[in-house]
N, CA, C and O atoms as CSV, one atom per row, in Angstrom:
chain,resi,resn,atom,element,x,y,z
A,1,MET,N,N,0.812,-1.176,0.016
A,1,MET,CA,C,-0.004,-0.004,0.013
A,1,MET,C,C,0.852,1.261,0.014
A,1,MET,O,O,0.520,2.259,-0.626
A,2,LEU,N,N,1.974,1.189,0.759
A,2,LEU,CA,C,2.813,2.382,0.775
A,2,LEU,C,C,3.400,2.711,-0.575
A,2,LEU,O,O,3.464,3.879,-0.957
A,3,PHE,N,N,3.837,1.683,-1.315
A,3,PHE,CA,C,4.377,1.922,-2.646
A,3,PHE,C,C,3.347,2.514,-3.603
A,3,PHE,O,O,3.640,3.490,-4.294
A,4,SER,N,N,2.145,1.940,-3.656
A,4,SER,CA,C,1.142,2.396,-4.562
A,4,SER,C,C,0.601,3.805,-4.221
A,4,SER,O,O,0.485,4.679,-5.081
A,5,THR,N,N,0.280,3.977,-2.930
A,5,THR,CA,C,-0.223,5.275,-2.495
A,5,THR,C,C,0.827,6.352,-2.597
A,5,THR,O,O,0.532,7.476,-3.003
A,6,GLY,N,N,2.060,6.018,-2.231
A,6,GLY,CA,C,3.164,6.957,-2.376
A,6,GLY,C,C,3.416,7.307,-3.809
A,6,GLY,O,O,3.665,8.472,-4.117
A,7,GLY,N,N,3.364,6.346,-4.700
A,7,GLY,CA,C,3.568,6.614,-6.114
A,7,GLY,C,C,2.468,7.492,-6.699
A,7,GLY,O,O,2.741,8.384,-7.502
A,8,ALA,N,N,1.212,7.237,-6.294
A,8,ALA,CA,C,0.111,8.059,-6.774
A,8,ALA,C,C,0.223,9.478,-6.218
A,8,ALA,O,O,-0.048,10.443,-6.932
A,9,ALA,N,N,0.620,9.615,-4.945
A,9,ALA,CA,C,0.768,10.978,-4.338
A,9,ALA,C,C,1.898,11.714,-5.046
A,9,ALA,O,O,1.720,12.866,-5.443
A,10,VAL,N,N,3.030,11.094,-5.210
A,10,VAL,CA,C,4.177,11.760,-5.836
A,10,VAL,C,C,3.842,12.146,-7.282
A,10,VAL,O,O,4.206,13.227,-7.745
A,11,THR,N,N,3.140,11.243,-7.989
A,11,THR,CA,C,2.764,11.516,-9.383
A,11,THR,C,C,1.805,12.722,-9.408
A,11,THR,O,O,1.930,13.590,-10.272
A,12,THR,N,N,0.873,12.776,-8.485
A,12,THR,CA,C,-0.060,13.914,-8.409
A,12,THR,C,C,0.722,15.219,-8.126
A,12,THR,O,O,0.441,16.259,-8.721
A,13,TYR,N,N,1.687,15.145,-7.225
A,13,TYR,CA,C,2.487,16.338,-6.925
A,13,TYR,C,C,3.258,16.780,-8.162
A,13,TYR,O,O,3.394,17.973,-8.433
A,14,ALA,N,N,3.772,15.771,-8.928
A,14,ALA,CA,C,4.504,16.118,-10.140
A,14,ALA,C,C,3.622,16.715,-11.187
A,14,ALA,O,O,4.045,17.617,-11.909
A,15,ILE,N,N,2.383,16.232,-11.297
A,15,ILE,CA,C,1.412,16.780,-12.235
A,15,ILE,C,C,1.156,18.245,-11.940
A,15,ILE,O,O,1.120,19.080,-12.844
A,16,ILE,N,N,0.980,18.544,-10.670
A,16,ILE,CA,C,0.734,19.934,-10.246
A,16,ILE,C,C,1.982,20.802,-10.587
A,16,ILE,O,O,1.848,21.898,-11.130
A,17,ALA,N,N,3.181,20.294,-10.262
A,17,ALA,CA,C,4.402,21.045,-10.516
A,17,ALA,C,C,4.616,21.256,-12.026
A,17,ALA,O,O,5.175,22.275,-12.431
A,18,LEU,N,N,4.187,20.328,-12.835
A,18,LEU,CA,C,4.385,20.380,-14.310
A,18,LEU,C,C,3.133,20.802,-15.038
A,18,LEU,O,O,2.959,20.467,-16.210
A,19,MET,N,N,2.270,21.518,-14.382
A,19,MET,CA,C,0.975,21.859,-14.951
A,19,MET,C,C,1.044,22.536,-16.351
A,19,MET,O,O,0.319,22.144,-17.265
A,20,LYS,N,N,1.877,23.501,-16.495
A,20,LYS,CA,C,1.948,24.263,-17.794
A,20,LYS,C,C,2.318,23.312,-18.946
A,20,LYS,O,O,1.612,23.297,-19.954
A,21,PRO,N,N,3.402,22.516,-18.835
A,21,PRO,CA,C,3.717,21.647,-19.957
A,21,PRO,C,C,2.647,20.568,-20.197
A,21,PRO,O,O,2.440,20.137,-21.331
A,22,ILE,N,N,1.978,20.143,-19.131
A,22,ILE,CA,C,0.986,19.088,-19.277
A,22,ILE,C,C,-0.230,19.599,-20.036
A,22,ILE,O,O,-0.732,18.909,-20.923
A,23,VAL,N,N,-0.709,20.783,-19.710
A,23,VAL,CA,C,-1.918,21.283,-20.360
A,23,VAL,C,C,-1.636,21.715,-21.808
A,23,VAL,O,O,-2.570,21.825,-22.603
A,24,SER,N,N,-0.382,21.960,-22.159
A,24,SER,CA,C,-0.106,22.367,-23.525
A,24,SER,C,C,0.432,21.224,-24.404
A,24,SER,O,O,0.616,21.413,-25.607
A,25,ASN,N,N,0.687,20.040,-23.817
A,25,ASN,CA,C,1.216,18.924,-24.585
A,25,ASN,C,C,0.401,17.664,-24.259
A,25,ASN,O,O,0.573,17.067,-23.197
A,26,PHE,N,N,-0.458,17.280,-25.152
A,26,PHE,CA,C,-1.361,16.141,-24.897
A,26,PHE,C,C,-0.576,14.836,-24.694
A,26,PHE,O,O,-0.986,14.018,-23.870
A,27,THR,N,N,0.496,14.616,-25.384
A,27,THR,CA,C,1.294,13.404,-25.205
A,27,THR,C,C,1.861,13.356,-23.779
A,27,THR,O,O,1.829,12.317,-23.120
A,28,PHE,N,N,2.371,14.483,-23.327
A,28,PHE,CA,C,2.880,14.536,-21.939
A,28,PHE,C,C,1.766,14.268,-20.927
A,28,PHE,O,O,1.975,13.566,-19.937
A,29,PHE,N,N,0.574,14.833,-21.182
A,29,PHE,CA,C,-0.575,14.571,-20.322
A,29,PHE,C,C,-0.867,13.069,-20.261
A,29,PHE,O,O,-1.076,12.510,-19.184
A,30,LEU,N,N,-0.879,12.426,-21.438
A,30,LEU,CA,C,-1.164,10.968,-21.495
A,30,LEU,C,C,-0.151,10.177,-20.707
A,30,LEU,O,O,-0.508,9.246,-19.985
A,31,ILE,N,N,1.113,10.539,-20.836
A,31,ILE,CA,C,2.191,9.842,-20.100
A,31,ILE,C,C,1.996,9.996,-18.610
A,31,ILE,O,O,2.096,9.010,-17.880
A,32,MET,N,N,1.723,11.182,-18.138
A,32,MET,CA,C,1.478,11.394,-16.701
A,32,MET,C,C,0.234,10.694,-16.230
A,32,MET,O,O,0.227,10.154,-15.124
A,33,ASP,N,N,-0.812,10.677,-17.011
A,33,ASP,CA,C,-2.008,9.972,-16.677
A,33,ASP,C,C,-1.778,8.489,-16.587
A,33,ASP,O,O,-2.288,7.826,-15.684
A,34,PHE,N,N,-1.008,7.963,-17.522
A,34,PHE,CA,C,-0.680,6.521,-17.552
A,34,PHE,C,C,0.107,6.152,-16.297
A,34,PHE,O,O,-0.194,5.140,-15.665
A,35,ILE,N,N,1.105,6.947,-15.924
A,35,ILE,CA,C,1.876,6.653,-14.724
A,35,ILE,C,C,0.992,6.684,-13.487
A,35,ILE,O,O,1.064,5.791,-12.643
A,36,LEU,N,N,0.168,7.700,-13.383
A,36,LEU,CA,C,-0.742,7.823,-12.222
A,36,LEU,C,C,-1.662,6.576,-12.149
A,36,LEU,O,O,-1.869,6.018,-11.071
A,37,ASN,N,N,-2.194,6.162,-13.280
A,37,ASN,CA,C,-3.133,5.049,-13.239
A,37,ASN,C,C,-2.463,3.691,-13.005
A,37,ASN,O,O,-3.133,2.745,-12.590
A,38,ILE,N,N,-1.174,3.577,-13.260
A,38,ILE,CA,C,-0.428,2.369,-12.868
A,38,ILE,C,C,-0.463,2.243,-11.341
A,38,ILE,O,O,-0.767,1.175,-10.810
A,39,PHE,N,N,-0.153,3.328,-10.644
A,39,PHE,CA,C,-0.142,3.304,-9.193
A,39,PHE,C,C,-1.544,3.084,-8.619
A,39,PHE,O,O,-1.697,2.387,-7.616
A,40,ILE,N,N,-2.538,3.656,-9.228
A,40,ILE,CA,C,-3.939,3.477,-8.785
A,40,ILE,C,C,-4.323,2.002,-8.940
A,40,ILE,O,O,-4.927,1.421,-8.039
A,41,GLY,N,N,-3.975,1.402,-10.073
A,41,GLY,CA,C,-4.275,0.018,-10.297
A,41,GLY,C,C,-3.612,-0.902,-9.266
A,41,GLY,O,O,-4.230,-1.836,-8.754
A,42,ILE,N,N,-2.334,-0.612,-8.976
A,42,ILE,CA,C,-1.611,-1.412,-7.980
A,42,ILE,C,C,-2.287,-1.273,-6.620
A,42,ILE,O,O,-2.388,-2.240,-5.865
A,43,GLN,N,N,-2.755,-0.044,-6.310
A,43,GLN,CA,C,-3.403,0.173,-5.033
A,43,GLN,C,C,-4.672,-0.641,-4.875
A,43,GLN,O,O,-4.910,-1.212,-3.811
A,44,TYR,N,N,-5.497,-0.706,-5.924
A,44,TYR,CA,C,-6.719,-1.508,-5.862
A,44,TYR,C,C,-6.361,-2.990,-5.613
A,44,TYR,O,O,-7.004,-3.648,-4.796
A,45,LEU,N,N,-5.348,-3.507,-6.305
A,45,LEU,CA,C,-4.934,-4.887,-6.080
A,45,LEU,C,C,-4.456,-5.096,-4.659
A,45,LEU,O,O,-4.804,-6.090,-4.021
A,46,ALA,N,N,-3.657,-4.158,-4.157
A,46,ALA,CA,C,-3.124,-4.278,-2.779
A,46,ALA,C,C,-4.258,-4.263,-1.777
A,46,ALA,O,O,-4.261,-5.050,-0.830
A,47,MET,N,N,-5.239,-3.363,-1.976
A,47,MET,CA,C,-6.369,-3.297,-1.044
A,47,MET,C,C,-7.147,-4.591,-1.010
A,47,MET,O,O,-7.569,-5.037,0.057
A,48,ASP,N,N,-7.341,-5.203,-2.177
A,48,ASP,CA,C,-8.101,-6.484,-2.222
A,48,ASP,C,C,-7.309,-7.547,-1.503
A,48,ASP,O,O,-7.913,-8.394,-0.846
A,49,THR,N,N,-5.985,-7.554,-1.589
A,49,THR,CA,C,-5.182,-8.530,-0.850
A,49,THR,C,C,-5.308,-8.298,0.665
A,49,THR,O,O,-5.447,-9.251,1.432
A,50,PHE,N,N,-5.261,-7.055,1.080
A,50,PHE,CA,C,-5.412,-6.780,2.496
A,50,PHE,C,C,-6.766,-7.219,3.030
A,50,PHE,O,O,-6.857,-7.700,4.159
A,51,LYS,N,N,-7.810,-7.061,2.240
A,51,LYS,CA,C,-9.126,-7.485,2.710
A,51,LYS,C,C,-9.164,-8.961,3.019
A,51,LYS,O,O,-9.775,-9.379,4.003
A,52,GLY,N,N,-8.522,-9.749,2.193
A,52,GLY,CA,C,-8.454,-11.196,2.452
A,52,GLY,C,C,-7.588,-11.549,3.626
A,52,GLY,O,O,-7.832,-12.542,4.310
A,53,GLU,N,N,-6.579,-10.747,3.867
A,53,GLU,CA,C,-5.668,-11.036,4.991
A,53,GLU,C,C,-6.235,-10.596,6.323
A,53,GLU,O,O,-6.062,-11.276,7.334
A,54,LEU,N,N,-6.905,-9.470,6.325
A,54,LEU,CA,C,-7.226,-8.810,7.598
A,54,LEU,C,C,-8.639,-9.028,8.109
A,54,LEU,O,O,-8.895,-8.910,9.307
A,55,TRP,N,N,-9.549,-9.342,7.212
A,55,TRP,CA,C,-10.936,-9.445,7.625
A,55,TRP,C,C,-11.342,-10.895,7.650
A,55,TRP,O,O,-11.212,-11.590,6.642
A,56,PRO,N,N,-11.836,-11.372,8.788
A,56,PRO,CA,C,-12.266,-12.778,8.886
A,56,PRO,C,C,-13.306,-13.079,7.833
A,56,PRO,O,O,-14.129,-12.226,7.500
A,57,THR,N,N,-13.272,-14.309,7.299
A,57,THR,CA,C,-14.164,-14.733,6.239
A,57,THR,C,C,-15.621,-14.439,6.540
A,57,THR,O,O,-16.370,-13.959,5.689
A,58,GLU,N,N,-16.001,-14.739,7.766
A,58,GLU,CA,C,-17.442,-14.549,8.148
A,58,GLU,C,C,-17.878,-13.102,8.113
A,58,GLU,O,O,-19.075,-12.837,8.001
A,59,ARG,N,N,-16.955,-12.145,8.203
A,59,ARG,CA,C,-17.349,-10.722,8.179
A,59,ARG,C,C,-16.864,-9.988,6.958
A,59,ARG,O,O,-17.198,-8.817,6.779
A,60,ARG,N,N,-16.096,-10.625,6.120
A,60,ARG,CA,C,-15.470,-9.933,4.996
A,60,ARG,C,C,-16.483,-9.273,4.077
A,60,ARG,O,O,-16.273,-8.130,3.671
A,61,GLY,N,N,-17.567,-9.942,3.736
A,61,GLY,CA,C,-18.574,-9.345,2.871
A,61,GLY,C,C,-19.184,-8.090,3.418
A,61,GLY,O,O,-19.392,-7.122,2.687
A,62,THR,N,N,-19.479,-8.095,4.721
A,62,THR,CA,C,-20.013,-6.876,5.380
A,62,THR,C,C,-18.997,-5.735,5.355
A,62,THR,O,O,-19.348,-4.593,5.058
A,63,PHE,N,N,-17.726,-6.048,5.670
A,63,PHE,CA,C,-16.721,-5.000,5.707
A,63,PHE,C,C,-16.471,-4.442,4.310
A,63,PHE,O,O,-16.344,-3.228,4.146
A,64,VAL,N,N,-16.397,-5.317,3.294
A,64,VAL,CA,C,-16.185,-4.834,1.910
A,64,VAL,C,C,-17.331,-3.945,1.486
A,64,VAL,O,O,-17.117,-2.901,0.870
A,65,SER,N,N,-18.576,-4.359,1.818
A,65,SER,CA,C,-19.755,-3.538,1.463
A,65,SER,C,C,-19.673,-2.174,2.148
A,65,SER,O,O,-19.924,-1.145,1.522
A,66,LEU,N,N,-19.331,-2.171,3.402
A,66,LEU,CA,C,-19.252,-0.886,4.135
A,66,LEU,C,C,-18.174,0.032,3.535
A,66,LEU,O,O,-18.433,1.216,3.320
A,67,VAL,N,N,-16.996,-0.485,3.266
A,67,VAL,CA,C,-15.927,0.299,2.716
A,67,VAL,C,C,-16.288,0.855,1.341
A,67,VAL,O,O,-16.060,2.028,1.047
A,68,ARG,N,N,-16.857,-0.014,0.507
A,68,ARG,CA,C,-17.240,0.436,-0.850
A,68,ARG,C,C,-18.385,1.436,-0.828
A,68,ARG,O,O,-18.416,2.354,-1.648
A,69,THR,N,N,-19.325,1.277,0.095
A,69,THR,CA,C,-20.405,2.236,0.220
A,69,THR,C,C,-19.881,3.599,0.600
A,69,THR,O,O,-20.288,4.615,0.036
A,70,ILE,N,N,-18.965,3.617,1.572
A,70,ILE,CA,C,-18.373,4.893,1.998
A,70,ILE,C,C,-17.554,5.525,0.864
A,70,ILE,O,O,-17.713,6.704,0.547
A,71,SER,N,N,-16.670,4.709,0.257
A,71,SER,CA,C,-15.773,5.305,-0.752
A,71,SER,C,C,-16.517,5.691,-2.033
A,71,SER,O,O,-16.293,6.775,-2.571
A,72,ILE,N,N,-17.383,4.834,-2.516
A,72,ILE,CA,C,-18.137,5.194,-3.711
A,72,ILE,C,C,-19.189,6.271,-3.399
A,72,ILE,O,O,-19.463,7.150,-4.216
A,73,GLY,N,N,-19.769,6.174,-2.195
A,73,GLY,CA,C,-20.736,7.227,-1.820
A,73,GLY,C,C,-20.120,8.595,-1.735
A,73,GLY,O,O,-20.762,9.595,-2.057
A,74,SER,N,N,-18.854,8.649,-1.293
A,74,SER,CA,C,-18.180,9.950,-1.211
A,74,SER,C,C,-17.855,10.530,-2.566
A,74,SER,O,O,-17.631,11.733,-2.700
A,75,LEU,N,N,-17.828,9.660,-3.587
A,75,LEU,CA,C,-17.550,10.145,-4.956
A,75,LEU,C,C,-18.710,10.947,-5.517
A,75,LEU,O,O,-18.500,11.802,-6.377
A,76,ILE,N,N,-19.934,10.695,-5.052
A,76,ILE,CA,C,-21.122,11.402,-5.600
A,76,ILE,C,C,-20.994,12.897,-5.361
A,76,ILE,O,O,-21.021,13.659,-6.328
A,77,PRO,N,N,-20.850,13.377,-4.065
A,77,PRO,CA,C,-20.730,14.794,-3.907
A,77,PRO,C,C,-19.457,15.357,-4.558
A,77,PRO,O,O,-19.463,16.484,-5.053
A,78,GLU,N,N,-18.391,14.594,-4.558
A,78,GLU,CA,C,-17.124,15.069,-5.165
A,78,GLU,C,C,-17.349,15.282,-6.654
A,78,GLU,O,O,-16.920,16.300,-7.198
A,79,THR,N,N,-18.005,14.353,-7.320
A,79,THR,CA,C,-18.272,14.460,-8.742
A,79,THR,C,C,-19.169,15.686,-9.064
A,79,THR,O,O,-18.917,16.428,-10.013
A,80,ILE,N,N,-20.188,15.859,-8.263
A,80,ILE,CA,C,-21.085,16.996,-8.450
A,80,ILE,C,C,-20.279,18.296,-8.303
A,80,ILE,O,O,-20.429,19.223,-9.098
A,81,TRP,N,N,-19.430,18.346,-7.281
A,81,TRP,CA,C,-18.618,19.554,-7.054
A,81,TRP,C,C,-17.610,19.756,-8.183
A,81,TRP,O,O,-17.398,20.880,-8.638
A,82,ALA,N,N,-16.990,18.663,-8.635
A,82,ALA,CA,C,-15.934,18.741,-9.635
A,82,ALA,C,C,-16.401,19.297,-10.975
A,82,ALA,O,O,-15.602,19.855,-11.727
A,83,VAL,N,N,-17.678,19.149,-11.276
A,83,VAL,CA,C,-18.234,19.636,-12.551
A,83,VAL,C,C,-18.027,21.120,-12.670
A,83,VAL,O,O,-17.763,21.620,-13.763
A,84,SER,N,N,-18.140,21.839,-11.572
A,84,SER,CA,C,-18.027,23.298,-11.621
A,84,SER,C,C,-16.674,23.781,-11.098
A,84,SER,O,O,-16.429,24.988,-11.079
A,85,ALA,N,N,-15.802,22.889,-10.680
A,85,ALA,CA,C,-14.480,23.321,-10.109
A,85,ALA,C,C,-13.512,23.622,-11.245
A,85,ALA,O,O,-13.581,23.046,-12.331
A,86,SER,N,N,-12.623,24.535,-10.951
A,86,SER,CA,C,-11.548,24.829,-11.882
A,86,SER,C,C,-10.507,23.707,-11.814
A,86,SER,O,O,-10.530,22.895,-10.889
A,87,LEU,N,N,-9.626,23.664,-12.756
A,87,LEU,CA,C,-8.577,22.627,-12.778
A,87,LEU,C,C,-7.736,22.681,-11.510
A,87,LEU,O,O,-7.415,21.652,-10.915
A,88,SER,N,N,-7.382,23.910,-11.104
A,88,SER,CA,C,-6.518,24.024,-9.900
A,88,SER,C,C,-7.305,23.574,-8.656
A,88,SER,O,O,-6.718,22.939,-7.780
A,89,GLN,N,N,-8.584,23.874,-8.547
A,89,GLN,CA,C,-9.350,23.415,-7.416
A,89,GLN,C,C,-9.443,21.898,-7.393
A,89,GLN,O,O,-9.320,21.281,-6.335
A,90,PHE,N,N,-9.660,21.297,-8.558
A,90,PHE,CA,C,-9.755,19.849,-8.640
A,90,PHE,C,C,-8.468,19.202,-8.244
A,90,PHE,O,O,-8.482,18.181,-7.557
A,91,LEU,N,N,-7.334,19.764,-8.655
A,91,LEU,CA,C,-6.014,19.207,-8.324
A,91,LEU,C,C,-5.729,19.394,-6.847
A,91,LEU,O,O,-5.082,18.539,-6.242
A,92,ILE,N,N,-6.189,20.481,-6.245
A,92,ILE,CA,C,-6.038,20.640,-4.788
A,92,ILE,C,C,-6.802,19.534,-4.068
A,92,ILE,O,O,-6.287,18.950,-3.115
A,93,LEU,N,N,-8.013,19.240,-4.506
A,93,LEU,CA,C,-8.776,18.174,-3.899
A,93,LEU,C,C,-8.055,16.844,-4.026
A,93,LEU,O,O,-7.931,16.102,-3.051
A,94,ASN,N,N,-7.568,16.536,-5.255
A,94,ASN,CA,C,-6.822,15.262,-5.456
A,94,ASN,C,C,-5.566,15.188,-4.614
A,94,ASN,O,O,-5.235,14.129,-4.080
A,95,THR,N,N,-4.844,16.333,-4.489
A,95,THR,CA,C,-3.680,16.345,-3.668
A,95,THR,C,C,-4.001,16.053,-2.207
A,95,THR,O,O,-3.261,15.340,-1.529
A,96,GLY,N,N,-5.110,16.611,-1.731
A,96,GLY,CA,C,-5.550,16.337,-0.376
A,96,GLY,C,C,-5.903,14.891,-0.184
A,96,GLY,O,O,-5.534,14.303,0.833
A,97,VAL,N,N,-6.603,14.296,-1.119
A,97,VAL,CA,C,-6.989,12.892,-1.029
A,97,VAL,C,C,-5.784,11.993,-0.987
A,97,VAL,O,O,-5.683,11.126,-0.119
A,98,TRP,N,N,-4.852,12.189,-1.928
A,98,TRP,CA,C,-3.639,11.366,-1.978
A,98,TRP,C,C,-2.719,11.600,-0.776
A,98,TRP,O,O,-2.053,10.674,-0.313
A,99,THR,N,N,-2.684,12.850,-0.267
A,99,THR,CA,C,-1.842,13.103,0.896
A,99,THR,C,C,-2.424,12.389,2.150
A,99,THR,O,O,-1.673,11.824,2.945
A,100,MET,N,N,-3.742,12.423,2.312
A,100,MET,CA,C,-4.360,11.698,3.402
A,100,MET,C,C,-4.097,10.196,3.257
A,100,MET,O,O,-3.779,9.517,4.233
A,101,GLY,N,N,-4.232,9.695,2.044
A,101,GLY,CA,C,-3.974,8.270,1.817
A,101,GLY,C,C,-2.535,7.920,2.087
A,101,GLY,O,O,-2.253,6.859,2.645
A,102,LEU,N,N,-1.627,8.774,1.712
A,102,LEU,CA,C,-0.193,8.524,1.989
A,102,LEU,C,C,0.100,8.520,3.486
A,102,LEU,O,O,0.840,7.668,3.978
A,103,ALA,N,N,-0.486,9.479,4.209
A,103,ALA,CA,C,-0.312,9.487,5.671
A,103,ALA,C,C,-0.843,8.186,6.293
A,103,ALA,O,O,-0.213,7.613,7.182
A,104,ALA,N,N,-2.003,7.731,5.818
A,104,ALA,CA,C,-2.598,6.480,6.362
A,104,ALA,C,C,-1.707,5.287,5.976
A,104,ALA,O,O,-1.523,4.388,6.796
A,105,ALA,N,N,-1.163,5.252,4.786
A,105,ALA,CA,C,-0.294,4.175,4.357
A,105,ALA,C,C,0.991,4.124,5.168
A,105,ALA,O,O,1.474,3.049,5.523
A,106,ILE,N,N,1.545,5.311,5.461
A,106,ILE,CA,C,2.769,5.354,6.266
A,106,ILE,C,C,2.445,4.862,7.662
A,106,ILE,O,O,3.203,4.072,8.225
A,107,ALA,N,N,1.315,5.318,8.244
A,107,ALA,CA,C,0.952,4.859,9.578
A,107,ALA,C,C,0.744,3.339,9.604
A,107,ALA,O,O,1.186,2.659,10.529
A,108,TRP,N,N,0.068,2.824,8.580
A,108,TRP,CA,C,-0.150,1.363,8.505
A,108,TRP,C,C,1.150,0.609,8.387
A,108,TRP,O,O,1.336,-0.423,9.032
A,109,PHE,N,N,2.075,1.128,7.546
A,109,PHE,CA,C,3.353,0.482,7.380
A,109,PHE,C,C,4.133,0.395,8.683
A,109,PHE,O,O,4.787,-0.609,8.967
A,110,ILE,N,N,4.052,1.482,9.483
A,110,ILE,CA,C,4.782,1.544,10.770
A,110,ILE,C,C,4.087,0.706,11.815
A,110,ILE,O,O,4.728,-0.118,12.467
A,111,TRP,N,N,2.797,0.891,11.992
A,111,TRP,CA,C,2.095,0.277,13.112
A,111,TRP,C,C,1.116,-0.864,12.762
A,111,TRP,O,O,0.633,-1.559,13.656
A,112,GLY,N,N,0.830,-1.053,11.473
A,112,GLY,CA,C,-0.137,-2.054,11.089
A,112,GLY,C,C,0.383,-3.476,11.102
A,112,GLY,O,O,1.584,-3.705,11.241
A,113,ILE,N,N,-0.492,-4.398,10.963
A,113,ILE,CA,C,-0.141,-5.814,10.948
A,113,ILE,C,C,-0.142,-6.300,9.499
A,113,ILE,O,O,-1.160,-6.249,8.810
A,114,GLU,N,N,1.020,-6.772,9.057
A,114,GLU,CA,C,1.124,-7.230,7.661
A,114,GLU,C,C,1.786,-8.587,7.602
A,114,GLU,O,O,2.722,-8.863,8.352
A,115,THR,N,N,1.309,-9.423,6.725
A,115,THR,CA,C,1.957,-10.747,6.528
A,115,THR,C,C,3.319,-10.568,5.920
A,115,THR,O,O,4.189,-11.414,6.125
A,116,SER,N,N,3.548,-9.494,5.175
A,116,SER,CA,C,4.858,-9.274,4.584
A,116,SER,C,C,5.947,-9.003,5.614
A,116,SER,O,O,7.137,-9.047,5.304
A,117,LYS,N,N,5.523,-8.724,6.839
A,117,LYS,CA,C,6.522,-8.540,7.911
A,117,LYS,C,C,6.656,-9.826,8.763
A,117,LYS,O,O,7.208,-9.799,9.863
A,118,GLY,N,N,6.151,-10.923,8.237
A,118,GLY,CA,C,6.329,-12.219,8.927
A,118,GLY,C,C,5.191,-12.612,9.829
A,118,GLY,O,O,5.269,-13.656,10.476
A,119,THR,N,N,4.135,-11.825,9.904
A,119,THR,CA,C,2.966,-12.177,10.721
A,119,THR,C,C,2.151,-13.220,9.997
A,119,THR,O,O,1.914,-13.096,8.796
A,120,SER,N,N,1.717,-14.250,10.705
A,120,SER,CA,C,0.900,-15.282,10.112
A,120,SER,C,C,-0.462,-14.779,9.694
A,120,SER,O,O,-1.042,-13.931,10.372
A,121,ILE,N,N,-0.987,-15.287,8.584
A,121,ILE,CA,C,-2.289,-14.889,8.130
A,121,ILE,C,C,-3.365,-15.313,9.141
A,121,ILE,O,O,-4.426,-14.694,9.211
A,122,VAL,N,N,-3.100,-16.338,9.900
A,122,VAL,CA,C,-4.061,-16.774,10.942
A,122,VAL,C,C,-4.217,-15.675,11.981
A,122,VAL,O,O,-5.317,-15.436,12.480
A,123,VAL,N,N,-3.103,-14.998,12.309
A,123,VAL,CA,C,-3.164,-13.887,13.284
A,123,VAL,C,C,-3.860,-12.684,12.675
A,123,VAL,O,O,-4.733,-12.090,13.308
A,124,THR,N,N,-3.487,-12.311,11.445
A,124,THR,CA,C,-4.048,-11.095,10.823
A,124,THR,C,C,-5.547,-11.205,10.618
A,124,THR,O,O,-6.259,-10.222,10.824
A,125,SER,N,N,-6.047,-12.350,10.226
A,125,SER,CA,C,-7.464,-12.504,9.946
A,125,SER,C,C,-8.303,-12.794,11.167
A,125,SER,O,O,-9.530,-12.709,11.120
A,126,GLY,N,N,-7.657,-13.132,12.245
A,126,GLY,CA,C,-8.395,-13.434,13.487
A,126,GLY,C,C,-9.076,-14.815,13.442
A,126,GLY,O,O,-9.901,-15.138,14.297
A,127,GLU,N,N,-8.719,-15.612,12.440
A,127,GLU,CA,C,-9.283,-16.984,12.322
A,127,GLU,C,C,-8.299,-17.974,12.921
A,127,GLU,O,O,-7.242,-18.248,12.355
A,128,THR,N,N,-8.665,-18.495,14.061
A,128,THR,CA,C,-7.759,-19.487,14.698
A,128,THR,C,C,-8.375,-20.846,14.738
A,128,THR,O,O,-7.758,-21.789,15.234
C-alpha cells in the first residue's frame, strides 16, 4: 500500500508542478495519466489482498460492502462539485486525497499488521 499510495501521491504532486507543460502537450498529459493510473491499479490490487488477509471470512462481505459504500458514496458529492471546479481546485482536492492516503499508508506500514513482515495470516485475519 505504501508503494502504490506513495507513487500516486508523488505523481499527483509532479502533475501539479508540471501543470503548464501538461496542459499544452497532450502526449505529456497521457504519459503522466498513464503513470498515475499504474499506481492506482496497484493500489486496488493491494487493497483487495489486504481485505483477504485482515478481515475474517465470516465478516469480509459486510466489511467490503461498508468500505465500498463509503468510498463510492463519497464520490457522488465530489463528482457534483468537480463539474463546476476549476482545474486548480480539482487538483487541490486530489492532492488532499492522496496526501491523506499517503499518511494512512505510512501509519499502517509503521504500526499495522502485515503478513509481509512475517505475521501469520491466521493472526491477521483473526481466524484461529
